[in-house]
N, C-alpha and C positions, 0 to 999 in steps of 0.2 A: 210437338214441331218446336224446332230452333228458331229465337227468334235474334239470336246474334247475327247482325247483317256485316257484309263486308262489300264493296265495290271490285265489280268483275267487267271487265271489258273486252269486247270481242267483234267479230263482223260476221253478219249473217248474208247469204244470198238475197236479193233483192224481191225475189218471189215468195220467199219464206217470210221475209218482212211487212209482205203486203197479206199474206196469208194467216198472219198470227194477229194483225191491226183487225183484220174483217172477224177473226174467231172471238176476238178481245170485244170487240162491240157486239157481236150476236150473242155471249154468254155473258156479258156484264161482269167480266173478270179482266184484272189490272194483267197487261202484258208480261209484266214481273212474274207473277203469279203461274201464267202459262208454263213460263220457260222454264221456271222450277219444277213446275209438275212434269214437264217432260224430262228435266234430268234426273230426277228421282226414279221417272219409269227406265229409262235406259241402263241407267246404274243398277236397277232391281232386275232387269233382263239379263246383264252380262254378270253380275253377283252370283246370278240365280244357276247360269251354266256351267259355274265353275266346280269340279267334283268337290264334294267334300273331304277335308282330308281325316285321317284315320290316324291315332296313335297306338 
């Protein structure tokens, strides 16, 4: 895991924030860790759908 950190600011729907806070409390994980996990999942989803390049 890359330990380099950089601040990144965005806005989220209020219902997602509420659910994120609940999930964070239920799983005893930091909200930031859950957001990073979600970003990794979506990147994997989209990059796996791309056809492989052939040379």
